[in-house]
C-alpha positions in Angstrom: 13.0 -8.8 8.2 14.6 -6.0 6.3 12.3 -4.3 3.8 14.1 -3.2 0.6 12.8 0.1 -0.7 13.2 1.9 -4.0 12.2 5.6 -4.0 11.4 7.6 -7.2 10.3 11.2 -7.7 11.1 13.6 -10.4 12.0 16.4 -7.9 15.5 15.9 -6.4 15.0 17.7 -3.1 11.9 15.6 -2.0 13.6 12.5 -3.4 16.7 12.9 -1.3 14.7 13.8 1.9 12.4 10.9 1.6 15.3 8.5 0.8 17.4 9.8 3.7 14.5 9.5 6.2 13.4 6.0 5.0 17.1 4.8 5.2 16.9 5.7 9.0 14.0 3.3 9.7 15.6 0.3 11.4 14.0 -2.4 9.3 14.2 -0.5 5.9 17.0 -0.6 3.4 16.9 2.0 0.6 18.2 0.2 -2.4 17.7 3.0 -4.9 16.7 6.6 -5.4 15.6 7.5 -9.0 14.6 10.9 -10.4 13.7 9.8 -14.0 10.7 7.7 -14.7 12.5 5.9 -17.6 15.1 4.5 -15.0 12.6 3.2 -12.5 12.1 -0.2 -14.1 15.8 -0.9 -15.0 16.9 0.1 -11.5 14.1 -2.0 -9.9 15.1 -5.1 -12.0 18.7 -4.6 -11.0 18.2 -3.9 -7.3 15.0 -6.2 -6.6 13.2 -3.9 -4.0 10.3 -5.3 -2.0 8.4 -2.0 -2.3 8.8 0.8 -4.8 7.5 4.2 -3.6 6.7 6.2 -6.7 6.1 9.9 -6.8 6.4 10.2 -10.5 3.2 11.9 -11.3 -0.3 10.7 -11.8 -0.8 11.0 -15.5 -1.2 8.0 -17.8 2.7 7.6 -17.7 2.5 7.0 -14.0 -0.1 4.3 -14.2 1.8 2.7 -17.1 4.9 2.6 -14.8 3.0 0.8 -12.0 1.7 -1.8 -14.4 5.1 -2.3 -16.0 6.6 -2.9 -12.5 4.0 -5.4 -11.9 4.8 -7.3 -15.1 8.5 -7.2 -14.6 8.7 -7.7 -10.9 5.5 -9.4 -9.6 6.9 -9.6 -6.1 7.6 -5.9 -5.9 4.7 -4.0 -4.2 4.0 -0.4 -5.3 3.1 2.6 -3.1 2.1 5.7 -5.0 2.7 9.2 -3.7 0.2 11.8 -5.2 -0.2 15.5 -4.7 -4.0 15.1 -4.6 -5.2 11.5 -4.2 -8.8 11.8 -5.3 -11.1 8.8 -5.3 -10.8 8.5 -9.1 -7.1 8.6 -8.8 -7.0 5.9 -6.1 -9.3 3.7 -8.2 -7.1 4.0 -11.2 -3.8 3.4 -9.2 -5.3 0.3 -7.5 -6.5 -1.0 -10.9 -3.0 -0.5 -12.2 -1.6 -2.6 -9.4 -0.6 -0.2 -6.6 -1.1 -1.5 -3.1 -1.2 1.9 -1.5 -1.7 5.6 -2.3 -0.6 8.4 0.1 -0.7 12.2 -0.2 2.6 14.0 -0.6 1.5 16.1 2.3 1.4 13.1 4.7 3.7 12.7 7.7 6.5 10.2 7.5 5.1 7.8 9.9 2.0 7.4 7.6 4.3 6.7 4.7 6.3 4.1 6.7 3.1 2.4 7.7 2.0 2.2 4.0 5.3 0.7 3.1 5.0 -1.9 5.8 1.4 -2.6 4.9 2.4 -3.2 1.2 5.4 -5.3 2.2 3.3 -7.5 4.5 0.2 -7.9 2.3 -0.3 -10.0 -0.8 -1.2 -8.8 -4.3 -4.6 -7.2 -4.6 -7.5 -9.0 -6.0 -7.6 -8.2 -9.7 -10.4 -5.8 -10.7 -12.6 -6.3 -13.7 -12.9 -2.8 -15.1 -12.2 0.7 -14.0 -14.9 1.5 -11.4 -17.2 4.6 -11.6 -16.0 7.7 -9.6 -18.1 7.0 -6.6 -20.9 4.9 -5.0 -21.1 1.6 -3.0 -19.9 -0.5 -5.8 -16.7 1.5 -6.1 -16.0 1.3 -2.4 -16.5 -2.4 -2.4 -14.3 -2.8 -5.6 -11.5 -0.7 -4.0 -11.6 -2.6 -0.7 -11.4 -5.9 -2.5 -8.4 -4.8 -4.4 -6.6 -3.1 -1.5 -7.1 -5.4 1.5 -4.4 -8.0 1.8 -5.0 -11.6 2.8 -3.3 -10.9 6.1 -5.5 -7.9 6.8 -8.7 -10.0 6.0 -7.4 -12.6 8.5 -7.0 -10.0 11.2 -10.4 -8.5 10.6 -12.0 -11.8 10.5 -10.7 -12.6 14.0 -11.5 -9.1 15.2 -15.1 -9.6 14.1 -15.2 -12.4 16.7 -14.3 -10.1 19.4 -10.7 -11.2 19.7 -8.2 -8.8 21.4 -5.0 -7.7 19.6 -3.1 -10.1 21.7 -5.3 -12.9 20.9 -5.1 -12.1 17.1 -1.3 -11.9 17.3 -1.2 -15.3 19.1 -3.6 -17.0 16.6 -1.7 -15.7 13.5 1.9 -15.9 15.1 2.4 -12.2 14.7 3.8 -9.5 16.9 1.2 -7.4 18.5 2.8 -4.3 16.9 2.4 -5.9 13.5 -1.2 -6.7 14.2 -1.7 -3.0 15.1 0.0 -1.7 12.1 -2.0 -3.9 9.7 -5.2 -3.2 11.5 -4.6 0.6 11.2 -4.0 0.1 7.5 -7.3 -1.8 7.1 -9.1 0.9 9.1 -7.8 3.6 6.8 -8.7 1.7 3.6 -12.2 0.9 4.9 -12.8 4.3 6.6 -13.5 2.5 9.9 -13.7 4.4 13.2 -11.9 1.7 15.0 -10.9 -1.9 14.4 -14.2 -3.4 15.2 -16.0 -0.9 12.9 -13.5 -1.9 10.1 -14.3 -5.5 10.7 -18.1 -4.8 10.5 -17.6 -2.9 7.1 -15.5 -5.6 5.7 -18.1 -8.2 6.8 -21.0 -6.2 5.2 -19.0 -6.0 2.0 -18.5 -9.8 1.9 -14.7 -9.4 2.3 -14.3 -11.9 5.2 
């Protein structure tokens, strides 16, 4: 399945570089590259991307843009690129509706994984209020918002001791897809390995 991607960034050089690299990924189709925040929603409505990758800044305007995309295009997932993705920023981005946040210093494979995770996952569980900057409650709220239904299914089976191949067979997925989704869940939960991620998810009542 081809993943339609819209890329937005206020700086033309990074925008062109990221769009060009993503266009070379075999299952990606870059349907737009936008360097003005005011044009993101109109272009997205016209081109209907599966995932919008936004590097438009992290001020209030950036979060409003994420929310606006969610209202106008509920099926479009959002991955935010931030210069310094602090815990507070991640919390606010997730509350606004983003399914992933990556640092602008990340390597391309990590961004590709984040896009695939967002495309494969469902919408996040809505949060009630903006969480505090730190603490167990914040980590639980963020995990509930970020983990997709598919990631929870994979971790639920992993918690039983199932191998990657067994999980793939049970969920009718390719083993590579299971590994990618598991890696995404591990990052989101700070798990050392897939079994540790499953343990953390179980302890937080996510399974």
